[in-house]
C-alpha positions in Angstrom: 63.6 -0.9 128.9 61.6 -1.3 125.6 59.4 -3.8 124.2 60.9 -6.8 122.4 58.9 -7.3 119.7 58.7 -10.5 117.1 57.3 -9.6 113.1 56.6 -12.9 111.2 55.8 -12.1 107.7 57.0 -13.7 103.9 56.5 -10.6 102.4 59.9 -8.7 102.3 57.7 -4.8 102.2 55.0 -5.9 105.3 58.6 -6.7 107.4 60.0 -3.6 106.4 56.6 -1.9 107.3 56.7 -3.0 111.1 60.4 -1.6 111.8 60.2 1.2 110.5 57.1 2.0 112.4 58.0 0.3 115.1 61.6 1.7 115.6 59.5 5.2 115.3 57.2 3.7 118.5 60.9 3.3 120.4 60.5 -0.8 120.6 63.1 -2.9 119.7 62.5 -5.3 116.0 63.0 -8.6 115.1 62.0 -10.3 111.9 61.7 -13.3 110.8 60.8 -15.2 107.0 57.6 -18.0 108.4 56.6 -19.3 111.2 59.2 -21.8 111.2 61.9 -19.0 111.8 60.2 -17.5 114.1 60.0 -20.8 116.3 63.5 -21.1 116.3 63.5 -17.3 117.7 61.6 -17.8 120.4 63.5 -20.6 121.2 66.6 -18.6 121.9 65.3 -15.2 122.4 62.8 -13.6 125.0 60.1 -11.1 123.5 57.5 -8.6 124.3 54.9 -9.2 121.6 54.9 -10.9 118.4 52.6 -10.1 115.4 52.5 -12.8 112.1 50.8 -13.4 109.8 47.9 -16.1 109.4 48.8 -17.4 105.9 52.8 -17.6 105.2 54.4 -20.6 102.9 57.3 -22.1 105.6 54.7 -22.6 108.9 51.9 -20.5 108.8 50.3 -17.9 111.8 48.3 -20.9 113.3 51.2 -23.5 114.3 53.0 -20.9 115.3 50.4 -19.5 117.4 49.8 -23.0 118.7 53.5 -23.7 119.3 54.2 -19.6 120.6 52.0 -20.8 124.0 55.4 -23.8 124.9 58.4 -21.2 124.4 56.8 -18.0 126.1 53.0 -18.7 127.0 52.4 -14.7 128.4 53.7 -13.1 125.7 50.3 -11.8 123.0 50.4 -12.5 120.1 48.4 -10.5 117.1 47.7 -11.8 113.9 47.2 -10.7 110.6 46.0 -11.3 107.1 44.5 -11.1 104.1 42.6 -13.6 104.1 39.9 -12.3 107.2 37.2 -14.8 107.6 34.9 -15.2 110.8 35.8 -18.8 110.9 39.6 -17.9 111.2 39.0 -15.1 113.6 37.2 -17.5 115.8 39.6 -19.6 115.7 42.7 -17.2 116.0 40.7 -16.2 119.0 40.9 -19.4 121.1 43.6 -20.4 119.9 44.8 -17.7 122.3 45.6 -14.6 119.5 44.9 -11.5 121.6 43.9 -9.5 117.9 43.1 -10.4 115.3 43.6 -7.5 112.5 42.2 -7.6 108.4 44.9 -6.3 105.7 44.9 -3.7 105.3 44.8 -1.5 108.2 45.0 1.0 109.5 48.3 2.6 111.0 46.5 4.5 113.9 44.7 1.3 114.4 47.2 -1.0 114.5 49.7 1.3 117.0 46.4 1.2 119.2 45.4 -2.6 119.6 49.7 -2.6 119.8 50.4 -0.7 122.7 47.3 -2.5 124.5 49.4 -6.1 123.8 52.2 -4.9 125.4 50.2 -3.1 128.5 48.5 -6.3 129.0 51.1 -8.2 129.6 52.4 -5.9 131.9 50.1 -6.4 133.9 50.0 -10.0 133.8 54.3 -10.1 134.4 53.0 -7.8 137.0 50.1 -9.8 138.7 52.0 -13.3 138.7 55.5 -11.8 140.3 53.5 -10.2 142.5 51.2 -13.5 143.5 54.6 -15.6 143.2 56.2 -12.5 146.3 53.0 -13.8 148.7 53.7 -17.9 148.1 56.8 -17.1 149.4 56.4 -14.4 152.0 53.4 -16.2 153.8 54.8 -20.0 152.7 54.5 -21.7 155.8 57.8 -22.2 155.5 58.8 -18.8 156.5 56.8 -18.8 159.6 60.7 -19.2 161.1 61.1 -21.2 163.7 63.6 -25.0 164.3 61.5 -25.3 167.3 59.1 -29.0 168.0 56.3 -26.5 168.7 56.4 -24.6 165.3 57.6 -28.1 163.8 54.0 -29.0 165.0 52.5 -25.8 163.8 53.7 -25.9 160.3 51.9 -29.4 160.0 48.7 -28.5 161.6 49.0 -25.2 158.2 50.1 -27.8 155.1 46.8 -30.5 156.7 45.0 -27.0 157.4 45.6 -25.2 153.8 43.4 -27.6 151.9 40.4 -27.9 153.4 37.7 -25.1 153.8 37.3 -25.6 157.1 37.0 -22.6 159.2 40.0 -22.5 161.8 40.6 -20.6 165.0 44.1 -19.6 166.2 45.0 -19.3 170.1 47.7 -16.8 170.7 49.8 -14.3 173.0 49.7 -10.2 171.3 53.1 -10.6 168.5 52.8 -14.3 168.5 52.4 -14.4 164.4 48.4 -15.1 164.5 47.7 -13.0 161.2 51.0 -14.6 159.4 49.8 -18.0 160.5 45.6 -17.0 159.1 47.6 -15.6 155.4 50.1 -18.5 155.3 46.8 -21.0 155.5 44.8 -18.6 152.9 48.0 -19.0 150.4 48.5 -22.5 150.4 45.3 -23.6 149.5 43.4 -23.6 146.9 41.8 -20.5 147.2 44.7 -18.4 147.4 44.3 -16.7 144.2 41.1 -15.4 145.6 40.3 -12.3 148.1 42.6 -12.7 152.0 40.2 -9.8 153.7 41.7 -8.8 158.0 38.7 -7.0 159.9 40.3 -6.2 163.1 37.0 -7.0 165.5 38.5 -5.1 168.5 39.0 -2.3 166.6 35.9 -1.2 164.5 33.0 1.1 166.6 30.3 -1.5 167.3 28.2 0.8 165.5 29.9 0.0 162.3 31.1 -2.9 162.7 28.0 -4.6 161.3 28.3 -2.5 158.2 31.9 -3.8 157.7 30.9 -7.5 157.7 27.9 -7.0 155.6 27.8 -4.3 153.4 25.1 -1.5 153.5 22.3 0.0 151.1 22.2 3.4 149.9 20.3 5.7 152.7 19.7 2.9 155.3 21.1 5.0 157.9 22.7 8.5 158.3 25.9 8.7 156.2 25.1 5.9 154.1 25.0 7.9 150.6 26.0 5.0 148.7 25.3 1.4 148.8 28.4 -0.2 150.2 29.8 -4.5 150.1 31.2 -5.4 153.2 34.1 -7.5 153.9 32.6 -10.7 153.2 30.9 -10.1 150.1 34.1 -8.5 148.6 35.8 -12.5 150.0 33.8 -14.5 148.2 35.5 -17.5 147.5 38.5 -16.4 149.6 39.1 -16.0 152.5 38.3 -13.9 155.7 40.6 -13.1 158.6 39.2 -11.9 162.1 41.0 -11.1 164.2 40.4 -10.6 167.9 37.2 -12.4 167.9 36.8 -12.0 171.6 35.9 -8.3 171.4 32.8 -9.1 168.4 29.4 -7.8 170.5 27.3 -10.7 171.5 24.4 -8.8 169.2 26.9 -9.7 166.3 28.1 -12.8 167.1 25.0 -13.7 166.4 24.6 -12.4 162.9 28.0 -13.9 162.2 27.0 -17.4 163.4 23.9 -17.2 161.1 26.4 -16.1 158.2 28.3 -19.4 158.6 25.9 -21.4 159.3 22.9 -20.3 156.2 26.4 -19.0 153.7 24.1 -15.8 153.2 23.9 -12.1 154.9 21.5 -9.3 154.6 23.2 -5.4 154.0 22.3 -3.7 156.1 18.7 -1.9 155.4 18.8 -4.5 152.1 16.3 -7.4 152.1 18.3 -9.1 149.1 20.3 -12.9 150.6 23.5 -12.9 149.1 25.2 -15.8 149.4 28.8 -16.0 150.1 31.7 -18.9 149.8 34.1 -17.9 152.3 36.2 -19.6 155.2 36.6 -18.4 157.8 39.6 -17.7 160.8 39.9 -16.5 163.4 41.9 -15.8 166.0 42.3 -14.2 169.8 44.5 -13.8 173.1 41.5 -14.7 175.1 40.4 -17.7 176.2 37.5 -18.5 174.4 35.8 -20.9 176.8 36.4 -19.8 179.8 34.4 -16.7 177.9 31.4 -18.9 177.4 31.4 -19.5 180.6 31.5 -15.8 181.6 28.4 -15.2 179.0 31.1 -12.7 176.5 30.9 -15.5 174.0 28.2 -17.6 172.8 28.7 -21.2 172.9 27.3 -22.6 169.5 29.7 -19.7 167.5 33.1 -21.4 169.9 32.5 -24.8 168.0 31.3 -23.4 164.4 35.2 -21.9 164.9 37.0 -23.8 166.7 37.1 -26.9 164.3 40.5 -27.3 163.8 42.4 -24.9 166.3 45.9 -24.1 166.4 47.7 -22.5 169.3 49.9 -20.9 168.5 53.2 -20.6 171.6 54.9 -17.4 173.1 58.4 -17.1 172.7 58.9 -17.7 175.7 58.6 -21.4 175.4 60.7 -21.7 172.5 64.2 -19.9 172.9 65.5 -22.4 170.5 64.3 -20.3 167.9 65.7 -17.0 169.0 69.3 -17.2 167.4 67.0 -17.8 163.6 64.6 -14.8 164.2 67.4 -12.6 165.7 69.2 -12.8 162.4 66.0 -12.2 160.3 66.1 -9.4 161.4 68.9 -8.2 161.2 69.2 -8.7 158.0 66.2 -6.9 157.0 66.7 -4.1 159.7 70.8 -3.4 158.6 68.9 -3.5 154.7 66.1 -1.2 155.5 68.8 0.9 157.2 71.2 0.9 155.3 74.2 -0.5 157.7 76.8 -2.6 157.4 75.4 -4.5 160.3 76.3 -8.3 160.0 76.0 -10.4 163.4 75.4 -10.5 167.4 77.4 -10.6 169.5 78.3 -13.0 172.1 78.1 -11.8 175.0 74.4 -9.6 173.0 73.0 -13.0 171.9 73.3 -14.5 175.7 70.8 -11.3 176.7 68.6 -12.3 174.0 68.0 -16.1 175.3 67.8 -15.1 179.0 64.7 -12.4 177.9 61.3 -13.7 178.3 59.4 -10.8 175.8 56.3 -11.0 176.7 55.0 -9.1 173.8 56.3 -12.6 171.7 58.1 -12.4 168.4 57.1 -8.6 167.9 59.3 -7.2 170.5 62.0 -9.3 170.2 61.9 -7.5 166.4 61.5 -4.2 168.0 64.3 -4.8 170.0 66.2 -5.7 167.2 65.7 -3.1 164.8 66.4 -0.6 167.3 69.1 -2.7 168.2 70.7 -1.9 164.6 69.8 1.5 164.5 72.0 2.3 167.2 75.5 -0.2 166.8 78.3 2.0 165.5 80.1 -1.4 164.3 79.3 -3.9 162.7 78.1 -6.9 164.8 75.8 -5.4 167.7 77.2 -5.5 171.3 74.9 -6.1 174.3 74.9 -2.4 175.0 72.7 -1.6 171.9 70.0 -3.4 174.0 67.6 -2.7 175.3 67.8 -1.3 179.1 65.2 -3.9 179.9 66.8 -7.1 177.7 70.5 -5.6 180.0 68.6 -5.5 183.4 65.9 -7.8 183.3 65.4 -8.0 187.3 65.4 -3.8 187.7 62.3 -3.8 185.4 59.7 -6.9 186.3 56.6 -5.5 187.4 56.6 -7.0 191.5 53.1 -6.7 192.7 52.9 -5.8 196.0 50.3 -3.7 199.5 52.2 -0.8 199.0 52.4 -0.9 195.3 48.4 -2.1 195.1 47.8 0.8 197.2 49.7 3.9 194.6 47.3 2.0 192.5 44.4 3.4 195.1 45.9 6.7 194.9 45.4 7.1 190.7 42.3 6.2 190.5 41.5 2.7 191.1 43.4 -1.2 190.2 42.6 -3.7 188.0 42.5 -6.5 190.8 41.8 -9.3 187.7 44.8 -8.5 185.5 47.3 -7.7 188.4 46.4 -11.6 190.0 46.4 -13.2 186.7 50.0 -11.4 185.6 51.1 -12.3 189.2 49.8 -16.0 188.7 50.6 -16.5 185.0 53.8 -14.9 186.3 54.6 -18.1 188.9 53.1 -20.5 186.3 56.4 -19.7 183.8 58.5 -19.9 186.9 57.6 -22.7 187.9 57.9 -24.5 185.1 61.0 -22.5 184.2 62.1 -24.2 187.6 61.1 -27.9 187.4 62.6 -27.8 183.2 59.2 -27.3 181.8 57.3 -31.1 184.0 53.6 -30.0 184.6 53.3 -32.1 187.5 56.9 -31.5 189.6 55.3 -27.1 188.8 52.3 -28.0 190.2 54.2 -29.2 193.8 56.2 -26.2 193.5 53.3 -24.6 193.8 51.7 -26.2 196.3 49.1 -27.1 193.6 47.0 -30.5 192.1 47.3 -31.7 188.6 43.7 -31.1 188.0 44.4 -27.3 188.8 47.7 -26.9 187.4 46.2 -28.0 184.3 43.1 -25.4 184.7 45.3 -22.9 185.2 47.4 -24.0 182.3 44.3 -23.6 180.3 43.1 -20.1 181.3 46.2 -18.6 180.7 46.8 -20.3 177.1 49.9 -21.8 178.5 49.6 -24.9 176.2 47.1 -27.5 176.4 47.7 -30.3 178.7 46.4 -34.1 177.9 48.9 -36.8 179.7 51.5 -36.0 183.1 53.7 -34.5 181.2 53.0 -33.6 178.0 52.2 -30.6 176.0 49.8 -29.8 173.3 51.1 -27.2 171.5 48.2 -27.4 168.7 45.0 -29.2 168.4 42.6 -30.1 166.7 38.7 -30.6 167.9 35.4 -31.3 165.9 35.2 -34.5 163.3 36.2 -32.4 160.2 39.5 -33.5 161.6 42.0 -33.1 158.7 44.9 -32.4 161.4 46.3 -34.1 163.6 47.0 -33.8 167.5 50.5 -33.6 168.1 52.3 -33.8 171.4 55.5 -32.8 172.5 57.3 -33.6 175.9 58.3 -30.6 177.7 60.9 -32.4 179.2 62.8 -33.7 176.1 61.8 -30.2 174.8 64.0 -28.8 177.9 67.2 -30.2 176.8 66.1 -28.5 173.6 66.8 -24.7 175.4 65.4 -23.6 178.4 62.1 -22.2 177.9 
């Protein structure tokens, strides 16, 4: 689509010159006799560029320049005049003119100025649209869920976003920790600045310091040039440290120093680099337990855990499954071009009964697979994976005989197996007791104190009074957030789990 250019000049010869020149370049040209005529057109039509004379009888160019910003602020304005002075040029540029050209001008010169102005306008619009897309995509209202645990998460995001306070997000794999981090950033005063993501478990220990803080040329083998680190790149913005529990202890010391002093040195460098960065960290580990084991520094934990958001697993907010399923159905139907419009009642019943140890990510994969395999316009139960149709045949059961098979294959991870078995029993007891902690403890033959400890160990909510689930909590003095409490028994009335 060709650019639309408005030419404003009270001289007919100038208007005709631009009409011929711009038409030859492939642009659509509209002309106006003076500033007043141009403002009328701006109210009625949209343009990509304005070329205006500075001095005209019926409404001067400076008035048009200022008024045009009220109607079409992103449209660049090129001012032309036969009476060029330094003062008028400075005044025009201060008022927002893209450029200031003196008559007589060379044809090639004006063509270059016009092209630069149109390119700038395109970049401004693209940048605005991109930022709008990011805001929409990571608006916390798009973190799908209608259940009380998710409403509590939204509430804490809303209260946390305007602050610069560090945030720690806890949750199982697949619960959407990065999405929450982005929602906080893109709803904060830092939204126009960078959001940098680091997976602390995916970078080799030998490289992680260089990735975070950068390095000087020649500081180690392979350092052929100076490199800025992610903290430097995130200046004035947010850095998201995913899987923070995997950060090696020596790097924990250096991260703590950055948080305390807000400055660091590149690897091999002596210059102190100051940064203003908000830190959002995430983990699927119980960091308090890691502190007790000596795997995570206690002082760093408290620096990161100023505000804590705990994301509930999908099996504890099953009310959200239909909403999430429909969202993913629309997404993958559009991507694949298939006319799959809904999920059958039987298929939805199976989806509601499944436990989702891979959480929302697992549900997304299930719906993607189902849409791909479904021949009709409604997802049937036959299109679901076998582990969803027959969950009882796919649950891992721990027995001595199975352990012996693991021994024959090289060994067994005892702690992992015991933890998985314990977590499964805790969830089953909570399900059987409709979410009541005290009744679940009696079913398991343990004390309420032991129940509270085990739930905390496996990140199954945080508990306060006798039967309350704290899905989100605040720790520390800078608590702009709030402590939200939800009765599990009330929640269980909305949907099982």
